[in-house]
DRENNUKE-477355 format. One line per 3 residues: number of its first residue (from 1); for each residue x, y, z of C-alpha. Coordinates in Angstrom, 2 decimals. Example, Ala and Ser with C-alpha at 12.3 -4.5 7.8 and 13.67 -1.06 7.14 Angstrom:
2
1	12.30,-4.50,7.80; 13.67,-1.06,7.14
END
This chain:
392
1	0.00,0.00,0.00; 2.84,2.39,0.82; 4.41,1.92,-2.64
4	1.07,2.60,-4.33; 0.58,5.67,-2.13; 3.99,7.06,-3.12
7	3.28,6.48,-6.82; -0.16,8.10,-6.53; 1.33,11.13,-4.77
10	3.93,11.44,-7.52; 1.28,11.45,-10.19; -0.89,13.96,-8.35
13	2.07,16.33,-8.14; 2.79,15.77,-11.81; -0.78,16.46,-12.87
16	-0.96,19.59,-10.73; 2.27,20.80,-12.34; 0.94,20.12,-15.83
19	-2.24,22.07,-15.16; -5.89,21.46,-14.54; -7.55,22.18,-17.88
22	-6.60,19.37,-20.29; -6.90,19.66,-24.04; -9.85,17.69,-25.41
25	-8.62,14.34,-26.67; -10.75,14.60,-29.82; -9.58,18.11,-30.75
28	-7.52,18.37,-33.93; -3.95,19.53,-33.17; -3.34,23.14,-34.17
31	-0.68,23.82,-36.81; 1.42,27.00,-36.98; 4.00,28.43,-39.36
34	4.42,28.21,-43.14; 3.84,25.30,-45.49; 4.41,26.20,-49.17
37	2.42,24.46,-51.92; 3.61,20.92,-52.56; 4.78,20.30,-48.98
40	1.42,19.14,-47.58; 2.55,15.52,-47.29; 4.93,16.56,-44.51
43	2.04,17.84,-42.39; 0.25,14.53,-42.81; 3.33,12.54,-41.79
46	3.92,14.54,-38.61; 0.27,14.63,-37.52; -0.05,10.89,-38.12
49	3.06,10.25,-36.03; 1.60,12.30,-33.19; -1.61,10.30,-33.38
52	0.42,7.10,-33.10; 2.34,8.24,-30.02; 1.88,10.18,-26.79
55	3.40,13.35,-28.29; 1.32,16.48,-27.79; 3.70,18.61,-29.84
58	6.23,18.53,-32.68; 8.05,20.88,-35.04; 9.76,20.58,-38.43
61	11.92,23.15,-40.22; 13.54,22.67,-43.63; 16.28,24.68,-45.33
64	17.20,24.51,-49.00; 20.40,26.06,-50.35; 20.88,28.14,-47.21
67	17.28,29.42,-47.05; 14.50,28.42,-44.63; 11.61,27.31,-46.83
70	9.37,25.35,-44.44; 8.69,25.99,-40.74; 5.87,24.29,-38.87
73	4.78,23.73,-35.30; 2.24,21.02,-34.50; -0.01,20.51,-31.51
76	0.41,21.92,-28.01; 3.43,22.47,-25.78; 1.73,20.24,-23.22
79	-1.48,18.26,-22.80; -2.89,20.92,-20.50; -1.20,24.17,-21.49
82	-3.51,25.27,-24.30; -0.43,26.86,-25.90; 0.33,25.78,-29.43
85	3.78,24.76,-30.61; 5.49,27.30,-32.86; 8.45,26.62,-35.20
88	10.65,28.36,-32.60; 9.41,26.39,-29.58; 12.23,24.69,-27.70
91	12.62,20.91,-27.36; 15.27,18.69,-25.83; 17.41,17.40,-28.69
94	19.30,14.70,-26.76; 22.20,13.25,-28.80; 21.76,15.76,-31.62
97	23.73,17.90,-29.14; 26.85,16.07,-30.30; 26.69,17.94,-33.63
100	27.31,21.21,-31.79; 30.10,19.73,-29.71; 31.92,18.73,-32.90
103	31.42,22.27,-34.22; 32.96,23.67,-31.04; 35.96,21.35,-31.34
106	36.45,22.54,-34.92; 36.24,26.16,-33.80; 39.06,25.57,-31.33
109	41.13,23.92,-34.06; 40.54,26.92,-36.32; 41.60,29.26,-33.52
112	44.87,27.35,-33.24; 44.13,26.32,-29.65; 43.62,22.61,-30.27
115	44.74,19.81,-32.58; 42.70,16.73,-33.37; 45.77,14.59,-32.67
118	46.24,16.02,-29.18; 46.27,13.36,-26.43; 43.11,13.71,-24.38
121	44.88,13.52,-21.01; 46.81,16.69,-21.89; 43.54,18.54,-22.45
124	41.46,17.59,-19.41; 40.95,19.91,-16.42; 41.64,17.04,-14.00
127	44.84,15.12,-13.35; 44.90,11.43,-14.21; 45.91,9.18,-11.29
130	49.24,7.38,-11.43; 47.34,4.11,-11.69; 45.44,5.13,-14.85
133	45.11,2.44,-17.50; 48.09,3.13,-19.85; 45.75,2.98,-22.85
136	44.16,6.25,-21.67; 47.37,7.99,-22.77; 46.72,6.85,-26.34
139	43.28,8.50,-26.62; 43.32,11.48,-29.00; 40.68,14.15,-29.52
142	39.87,12.72,-32.95; 39.19,9.30,-31.39; 36.48,10.79,-29.20
145	34.89,12.69,-32.08; 34.64,9.41,-34.03; 33.48,7.24,-31.09
148	36.74,5.28,-31.05; 38.02,6.25,-27.62; 38.00,2.82,-26.00
151	34.64,2.97,-24.19; 32.06,0.22,-24.79; 28.77,0.84,-23.00
154	27.52,-2.62,-23.93; 30.39,-4.07,-21.91; 30.83,-1.63,-19.05
157	27.62,0.38,-19.05; 27.07,4.06,-19.78; 28.46,6.20,-16.93
160	26.30,9.14,-18.01; 23.29,7.17,-16.78; 25.03,5.93,-13.61
163	25.13,9.25,-11.78; 23.79,7.93,-8.48; 26.24,5.04,-8.28
166	29.17,7.25,-9.30; 28.18,9.95,-6.81; 28.21,7.39,-4.00
169	31.60,6.10,-5.10; 32.99,9.63,-5.27; 31.30,10.60,-1.96
172	29.34,13.53,-3.42; 25.63,14.33,-3.39; 23.81,12.63,-6.30
175	23.60,13.05,-9.17; 27.25,13.05,-10.19; 28.24,15.95,-12.43
178	30.70,15.77,-15.36; 33.80,16.45,-13.25; 32.86,13.61,-10.88
181	32.14,11.24,-13.75; 35.47,12.01,-15.42; 37.42,11.50,-12.19
184	35.63,8.21,-11.62; 36.26,6.97,-15.16; 39.96,7.82,-15.00
187	40.18,5.03,-12.44; 38.47,2.50,-14.71; 40.12,0.39,-17.43
190	39.29,0.99,-21.08; 37.27,-1.62,-22.94; 39.48,-1.67,-26.05
193	42.56,-0.09,-27.61; 41.75,3.51,-28.65; 41.28,4.00,-32.38
196	40.80,0.33,-33.20; 37.01,0.19,-33.52; 33.82,2.22,-33.46
199	31.67,2.12,-30.34; 29.09,4.86,-29.76; 30.00,6.67,-26.55
202	28.15,9.38,-24.67; 31.02,9.54,-22.21; 33.47,10.26,-25.03
205	31.52,13.44,-25.76; 31.41,14.31,-22.07; 35.21,14.28,-22.28
208	35.10,16.54,-25.35; 33.00,18.99,-23.36; 35.71,19.13,-20.70
211	38.38,19.58,-23.40; 36.41,22.55,-24.72; 36.24,24.08,-21.24
214	39.92,23.58,-20.43; 41.08,24.83,-23.83; 38.76,27.84,-24.12
217	38.72,28.94,-20.48; 34.93,29.18,-20.69; 32.06,26.91,-19.76
220	31.06,24.45,-22.45; 27.70,26.16,-22.90; 29.23,29.63,-23.12
223	31.83,28.65,-25.69; 29.32,26.92,-27.97; 26.95,29.87,-27.76
226	29.64,32.43,-28.51; 31.72,30.59,-31.12; 29.16,28.38,-32.91
229	25.61,29.66,-32.37; 25.90,33.44,-32.17; 27.64,33.82,-35.58
232	24.66,32.00,-37.13; 22.05,34.14,-35.42; 20.96,31.29,-33.15
235	20.18,32.88,-29.78; 17.61,30.66,-28.05; 19.56,27.43,-27.60
238	20.49,26.55,-24.02; 21.59,23.60,-21.94; 18.31,22.28,-20.59
241	17.21,21.69,-17.03; 16.09,18.31,-15.75; 13.39,19.43,-13.33
244	12.21,22.75,-14.74; 11.35,24.11,-18.16; 13.10,26.99,-19.88
247	10.99,29.82,-21.31; 9.19,28.65,-24.48; 10.06,24.98,-23.85
250	7.59,22.12,-24.25; 6.67,19.61,-21.57; 7.67,15.99,-22.01
253	5.68,12.76,-21.85; 6.68,9.14,-21.52; 4.46,6.10,-21.05
256	6.97,3.21,-20.85; 8.04,3.57,-18.13; 5.91,6.46,-16.95
259	7.85,6.75,-13.68; 11.36,5.78,-12.64; 13.73,6.04,-9.66
262	14.74,9.60,-8.84; 18.45,10.47,-9.19; 18.08,13.79,-7.35
265	18.38,13.68,-3.56; 15.46,15.34,-1.80; 13.40,15.96,-4.95
268	9.80,14.71,-5.26; 10.34,11.42,-3.50; 11.80,8.11,-4.71
271	9.81,7.94,-7.98; 9.45,10.69,-10.59; 7.92,11.08,-14.06
274	10.65,9.60,-16.23; 11.57,12.79,-18.19; 11.86,14.82,-14.97
277	14.50,13.25,-12.77; 15.24,9.70,-13.88; 18.58,11.03,-15.17
280	20.49,14.31,-14.95; 20.26,16.44,-18.10; 22.75,19.01,-16.80
283	25.44,16.32,-16.54; 24.85,15.40,-20.18; 25.69,18.83,-21.58
286	28.14,17.97,-24.37; 26.51,14.73,-25.46; 22.81,15.36,-24.91
289	22.00,18.47,-22.92; 20.86,21.10,-25.43; 17.34,22.36,-26.00
292	16.73,23.89,-29.43; 14.01,24.66,-31.92; 13.55,22.95,-35.26
295	14.47,26.30,-36.85; 17.77,26.35,-34.93; 18.67,22.92,-36.29
298	17.74,23.91,-39.85; 19.79,27.09,-39.51; 22.87,25.13,-38.53
301	22.42,22.81,-41.50; 21.81,25.72,-43.85; 25.06,27.35,-42.79
304	26.93,24.27,-43.97; 25.65,24.93,-47.50; 25.98,28.69,-47.55
307	28.93,30.87,-48.45; 29.72,31.42,-44.78; 33.13,30.26,-43.68
310	33.23,27.43,-41.19; 36.43,26.30,-39.49; 39.00,24.28,-41.39
313	40.38,21.00,-40.10; 43.53,19.66,-41.70; 42.95,21.74,-44.82
316	39.35,20.59,-45.18; 36.34,22.77,-44.54; 34.24,21.98,-41.49
319	31.46,20.92,-43.85; 33.53,18.44,-45.81; 35.41,17.15,-42.79
322	32.34,16.14,-40.83; 29.07,16.78,-42.63; 29.10,16.04,-46.39
325	26.00,13.92,-45.76; 25.11,13.58,-42.15; 22.22,12.84,-39.87
328	21.99,12.31,-36.15; 19.10,11.03,-34.07; 18.56,11.98,-30.46
331	16.20,10.41,-27.93; 15.49,10.58,-24.22; 12.44,9.57,-22.26
334	9.95,12.18,-23.43; 11.77,13.46,-26.52; 12.85,12.49,-30.02
337	14.95,14.64,-32.35; 16.63,14.48,-35.75; 19.12,16.69,-37.55
340	19.86,15.93,-41.19; 22.20,17.63,-43.64; 22.42,16.29,-47.17
343	24.57,16.95,-50.25; 21.54,18.25,-52.19; 21.37,21.46,-50.18
346	18.49,20.23,-48.00; 18.83,20.30,-44.22; 16.17,19.94,-41.58
349	15.42,19.65,-37.89; 12.59,17.52,-36.50; 11.54,17.37,-32.83
352	8.81,15.73,-30.71; 7.98,15.95,-27.00; 7.64,12.18,-26.64
355	9.93,9.34,-27.62; 8.07,6.22,-28.68; 6.06,5.51,-31.80
358	3.47,2.75,-31.47; 5.87,0.54,-33.49; 8.18,0.80,-30.43
361	10.74,2.72,-32.49; 11.86,6.24,-31.64; 9.48,8.68,-33.32
364	12.01,10.39,-35.59; 13.47,7.06,-36.63; 10.00,5.65,-37.35
367	9.13,8.40,-39.85; 12.59,9.25,-41.20; 12.13,7.30,-44.44
370	8.71,8.87,-45.03; 10.16,12.36,-44.59; 12.97,11.59,-47.01
373	10.54,10.20,-49.57; 8.29,13.25,-49.32; 11.24,15.61,-49.74
376	12.46,13.63,-52.73; 9.16,14.25,-54.51; 9.36,18.04,-54.22
379	10.29,19.65,-57.52; 9.48,23.34,-56.97; 11.33,24.83,-54.00
382	10.36,28.32,-52.76; 12.73,31.18,-53.50; 12.05,33.09,-50.30
385	13.84,32.81,-46.97; 11.99,32.54,-43.65; 15.09,32.76,-41.46
388	14.80,36.54,-40.92; 11.27,36.00,-39.56; 12.15,33.22,-37.13
391	15.68,34.15,-36.02; 14.89,37.52,-34.51
END
């Protein structure tokens, strides 16, 4: 009975926080923004995906040859807010954050402050212990960028989602923050020889965030905002907050599991709604912490195809070095995101405030092929540019 009482109290708090005037379930989701002739199939794809998930809101923005040609918001920012999603509404973008970390690394290379071949231990703000696995000394910045740093989460787990256990080990209040996680990991053996194979690693990007801080003398968030986002006119992007929403940010929904153990000491009891305390977003800054709008993601992609100068790496442009044709999915409990940049001058950002499609795939992954097919059928692209309207 006590467990049920705790869970019920959690949900009552959650519902009170969401509001007391829910949107009618049978009401058609509102749609905002611009959809030029010939792009109507995209609206149908997004609205259908929302119907087949618990998402109350979504946004899609598309750039062609450096110009924003499509910008749409779908549904509401929350099931009880009554506020519609706009193309500039903020969403958690999860692992799409890694795109901006790579851009920051390239900016430091361009400034002559960093080399991709630099050993990672020379660039961290913490000292490695004498007992460190010798293979750590072989890890280079470029290994981390390419997920070849020696960390295998299938073998040893993902430390970015072990913040309670690491905090206890390091004798700090949970959840562990990046500096605690790095210190902890420096005492752990690598899973394989750096550079020898690919293994997707959130922790590798946590390390890159610390490299950016040590090399630039600024916080990770500050450096990315000043050196990557501001030159592109992107001003709304921030590192998100686990337990509170930023201005103009959606609310997040997850049904499986709806609640999970709380990683924050003294916050809302032992169980929390999964998107609001089952993990620490602030600790995930460089690999998954950003909130952004679909327009922000499209703007970044558009810049890769414009005449603007991006950093050079080893004689190659930033675009050619990392993004000739590139897409990155991101997903957390309560959010799904996609950034895509293609060689045909088309880039787009897609975001939802829930993760799972009824097929049990992440939402963006479930409809990615449909989006690509619809874009491939467009023959007449608008000549105008919506960026000035949405990047004020």
